[in-house]
C-alpha angles and dihedrals in degrees: 000000000000090000091061097054112088114239108245089207089066090069093053123214122335113246137182120224131182131221123222124200128219090271088060094249122138106230111160139029126203136182122223139156122258091238096049116111110255091238090066088061089048091053091051089053101042110009096181101036124108110241091221092065095051126065113204117191136178121193090354092301123117112245116235110221092210096052121081123259089256096046088055089056096249115147141165109314095011118154117225114203118211121214126171135228120218122219107226118193120208116197120189128203091270093057095254109153122205119180120209121188111208135171113272091236098055121104119248088253089073094053092047087046090054091047093050088048090052093053095043097250100107112176094008093122094142094056093067142050119214117205131190121181088350090301119115110240119232106226092201090060112119095201113126115256090238089064094047093052098029094130094046110031092146093047106037105158126171121193112221118208 
């Protein structure tokens, strides 16, 4: 009978953590156990979100969903910051679609760099033109991606010529 009862010590200590949004406002608190996998906490916070589109950090370190809460350095009272990745779709003249998920704070050059890496043309910026809403994108622009696609974050499509 004892073998069937889960050992409460296996879960570790119960702790409370807070979530902070991109405007640096704490908006949610959750309880979890130190030995829970981090993805369980993510599922509590956003049950229907894809982990690759959200960047969770604690003390400026990215949280690995497949490590425990304790292994990620999360402890009682920790604040977890949420950042989002934006799915940018690159469509070439042949209709080939390649999706790249990038951090919302990155400049457009990073998304283009990842795209060029994917197609085996790393560093060949001058061989292509990148258009968004019929406007050519300046790959040297330091504007965060979230500001470029602010009106269409869920449908960020770049035409590649």
